[in-house]
C-alpha positions in Angstrom: -35.5 55.9 9.1 -38.6 55.5 11.2 -39.2 52.0 12.3 -42.6 50.3 12.4 -42.5 50.6 16.2 -43.1 54.3 16.4 -44.9 57.1 14.5 -43.0 59.1 11.9 -41.6 62.3 13.4 -43.3 65.5 12.3 -40.3 66.6 10.4 -39.9 63.3 8.5 -43.6 63.2 7.6 -43.4 66.8 6.4 -40.4 66.1 4.2 -41.6 62.8 2.8 -45.4 63.3 2.7 -45.9 60.0 4.5 -46.7 59.1 8.1 -46.0 55.6 9.4 -47.4 54.4 12.7 -48.1 51.1 14.3 -51.4 49.9 15.7 -50.7 46.6 17.3 -49.6 44.1 14.6 -50.9 46.5 11.8 -48.8 49.3 10.2 -50.6 52.4 9.0 -49.2 54.6 6.3 -50.9 57.9 5.7 -50.3 59.8 2.5 -50.1 63.3 3.8 -49.0 65.8 1.1 -51.6 68.5 0.9 -53.6 69.6 -0.9 -54.1 66.5 -3.0 -51.7 63.9 -1.4 -49.6 63.7 -4.5 -46.5 61.5 -4.8 -43.0 62.9 -5.2 -39.4 61.6 -5.1 -39.1 61.7 -1.4 -42.5 60.0 -0.7 -41.8 57.2 -3.2 -38.4 56.6 -1.7 -39.9 56.6 1.8 -42.6 54.1 0.8 -40.0 51.7 -0.5 -37.9 52.1 2.7 -41.0 51.6 4.9 -41.9 48.4 3.1 -38.4 47.1 3.5 -38.5 47.8 7.2 -42.0 46.2 7.6 -40.8 43.1 5.8 -38.0 42.7 8.3 -40.3 43.3 11.4 -41.9 40.0 12.6 -44.3 41.9 14.8 -46.0 43.6 11.9 -48.3 41.4 9.9 -50.5 43.7 7.9 -50.4 47.2 6.3 -53.1 49.8 5.6 -52.6 52.8 3.4 -55.0 55.8 3.6 -55.0 59.5 2.5 -54.9 62.4 4.9 -57.9 64.6 4.9 -61.4 64.0 3.5 -61.1 64.6 -0.2 -58.2 62.7 -1.6 -56.7 59.3 -1.2 -54.0 60.5 -3.7 -54.2 62.4 -6.9 -51.0 60.7 -8.2 -47.9 62.5 -9.4 -47.3 66.2 -9.4 -47.4 66.9 -13.2 -45.0 69.8 -12.9 -42.2 67.3 -12.2 -42.7 65.9 -15.7 -43.2 69.2 -17.5 -40.2 71.0 -16.0 -37.5 68.3 -16.1 -38.0 66.7 -19.5 -37.1 63.1 -20.3 -34.4 62.7 -17.5 -36.9 63.8 -14.8 -39.5 61.5 -16.4 -37.2 58.6 -16.1 -36.4 59.4 -12.5 -40.0 59.6 -11.5 -41.0 56.5 -13.5 -38.2 54.5 -11.9 -39.1 55.7 -8.4 -42.8 54.9 -8.9 -42.0 51.5 -10.2 -39.7 50.6 -7.4 -42.0 51.8 -4.7 -45.2 50.2 -5.9 -43.5 47.0 -6.9 -42.2 46.8 -3.3 -45.7 47.4 -2.1 -47.1 44.7 -4.3 -44.4 42.3 -3.0 -45.0 43.1 0.7 -45.0 39.8 2.6 -48.2 40.5 4.6 -51.7 41.7 3.7 -51.9 45.2 2.3 -55.2 47.1 2.2 -55.9 50.5 0.6 -58.5 52.5 2.5 -59.6 54.7 -0.4 -61.2 57.7 1.4 -61.3 60.1 -1.5 -60.2 60.7 -5.1 -57.6 58.1 -6.3 -56.3 59.3 -9.6 -53.3 58.2 -11.7 -50.5 57.2 -9.4 -52.9 57.3 -6.5 -55.0 54.6 -8.0 -51.9 52.6 -9.0 -50.9 52.7 -5.3 -54.3 51.1 -4.4 -53.9 48.6 -7.3 -50.6 47.5 -5.8 -52.4 46.6 -2.5 -54.0 43.2 -2.0 -57.4 44.5 -1.0 -59.2 47.8 -1.6 -62.0 49.4 0.5 -63.6 52.5 -0.9 -65.9 55.2 0.5 -69.1 55.9 -1.4 -68.1 59.4 -2.5 -64.7 58.4 -3.9 -63.9 58.3 -7.6 -61.2 56.4 -9.5 -59.4 57.1 -12.7 -56.2 56.6 -14.7 -56.3 59.8 -16.8 -52.6 59.9 -17.9 -53.3 59.6 -21.7 -55.3 62.8 -21.5 -52.1 64.7 -20.7 -49.9 62.8 -23.1 -48.6 60.2 -20.6 -49.4 56.6 -19.6 -49.7 54.8 -16.3 -46.1 53.8 -15.5 -46.5 52.4 -12.0 -48.2 49.1 -12.7 -51.6 50.5 -13.8 -51.6 48.8 -17.2 -50.7 45.5 -15.7 -52.7 45.3 -12.5 -56.0 46.8 -13.8 -56.7 44.3 -16.6 -56.1 41.4 -14.1 -58.6 42.8 -11.7 -61.4 44.1 -14.0 -60.8 42.5 -17.4 -59.5 43.9 -20.6 -62.7 45.7 -21.6 -63.0 47.9 -18.4 -59.2 48.4 -18.3 -59.5 49.9 -21.8 -62.4 52.0 -20.9 -60.6 53.5 -18.0 -57.2 53.9 -19.6 -58.0 54.4 -23.3 -61.2 56.4 -22.8 -60.1 58.1 -19.6 -63.4 57.0 -17.9 -63.7 58.0 -14.3 -65.7 55.5 -12.2 -67.5 55.9 -8.9 -67.4 53.5 -5.9 -70.4 51.4 -6.9 -69.1 50.8 -10.4 -65.7 50.0 -9.0 -67.4 47.3 -6.8 -69.4 45.9 -9.7 -66.4 45.4 -12.0 -64.2 44.0 -9.3 -61.8 46.9 -8.8 -62.6 47.1 -5.1 -63.8 44.6 -2.6 -66.1 46.7 -0.4 -67.9 50.0 -0.5 -68.4 51.7 2.9 -69.9 55.0 4.1 -68.0 58.2 4.0 -65.4 58.5 6.8 -65.3 54.7 7.5 -62.8 53.3 5.1 -59.9 53.5 7.5 -61.9 51.8 10.3 -63.0 49.1 8.0 -59.6 48.5 6.6 -58.0 48.3 10.0 -60.5 45.8 11.2 -59.9 43.7 8.1 -56.2 43.9 8.6 -56.6 42.8 12.2 -58.4 39.7 11.0 -55.5 38.8 8.8 -53.1 38.9 11.8 -54.9 35.9 13.2 -53.5 33.9 10.3 -50.1 32.2 10.5 -47.5 34.6 9.0 -45.7 31.6 7.4 -48.9 30.3 5.8 -50.1 33.8 4.8 -46.9 34.7 3.0 -47.0 31.5 1.0 -50.6 31.8 0.2 -50.1 35.4 -1.1 -47.2 34.2 -3.2 -49.3 31.4 -4.8 -52.2 33.8 -5.5 -49.9 36.4 -7.1 -48.0 33.8 -9.2 -51.4 32.6 -10.6 -51.3 35.7 -12.8 -48.6 34.4 -15.0 -48.0 30.8 -14.1 -49.6 27.9 -15.9 -52.0 25.7 -13.9 -49.9 22.6 -13.7 -47.0 24.6 -12.4 -49.3 26.2 -9.9 -50.5 22.9 -8.6 -46.9 21.7 -8.1 -46.0 24.9 -6.3 -49.0 24.5 -4.0 -47.8 21.1 -2.9 -44.2 22.3 -2.5 -45.1 25.3 -0.4 -47.6 23.2 1.6 -44.8 20.7 2.5 -42.4 23.6 3.2 -44.7 24.8 6.0 -43.7 21.6 7.9 -40.2 22.9 8.1 -41.7 25.7 10.3 -43.6 25.6 13.6 -46.8 26.8 11.9 -48.7 23.5 11.5 -47.7 22.3 15.0 -48.9 25.5 16.6 -52.0 26.0 14.5 -53.3 22.5 14.7 -52.4 22.2 18.4 -54.3 25.5 19.1 -57.3 24.2 17.2 -57.4 20.9 19.1 -56.8 22.7 22.4 -59.5 25.2 21.7 -57.3 28.2 22.2 -55.9 31.0 20.0 -52.6 30.2 18.3 -49.5 32.1 19.3 -47.8 32.8 16.0 -44.3 33.7 15.3 -42.4 33.9 12.0 -39.6 31.3 11.6 -38.4 33.1 8.5 -38.1 36.4 10.2 -36.1 34.8 13.0 -33.7 33.3 10.5 -33.5 36.6 8.6 -34.9 34.9 5.4 -37.6 36.1 3.0 -40.9 34.3 2.6 
């Protein structure tokens, strides 16, 4: 398996439909399965494996995902895989989609989708599993599964209502409504609209700013934000205080406060990664 320290080999990328490379402390995954950057078993397995490797690499602190080419971020799954294999194939694909995108959502660092074209079905669900979404003006988004007798099975019915509210989630899923970049921004589905051809540049710059944060603090902040989706407020307050105090078992406060007082940039390292623990 390719590590985060080197680009994916040509053969690996051709087989999996994914390319992984490192740009400083930021990992870049490119969905590269022409013509529409669809997902299949190998690419979903590779994504899960890449996330596992990135979680274990203390030198990588952020992740950007983009589609190859100019037209598609990702058109989702290849529908032939559902029509030809029946229920067993559907179970296999749904399981792989779920495992891959749940791993992406649980990634310890900041994940950013650079939506540089159409993001449909599983393509949009991939973006929904990321922390932040940057979209180019010409891109369009949809979850059209019900139109072909299916439903979003990779987190779409769960992530979308949290981001845009029940009403817009129902319009997109139940009515099959396709939305453009400006509408996506207005309803809170994406965080920024950028000019054509600039989503990757913008996402990489945003990812770079996240690497200035303490990895220890960032991982705990992300955990608190994600837990707010299903945790009651009093429990969230308690968890905030617990994780705040937990940081003092690491070097993060000493280095961060010391750097601020010394008027220098902090030199972060991840205690949990050194110990081989999760965040």
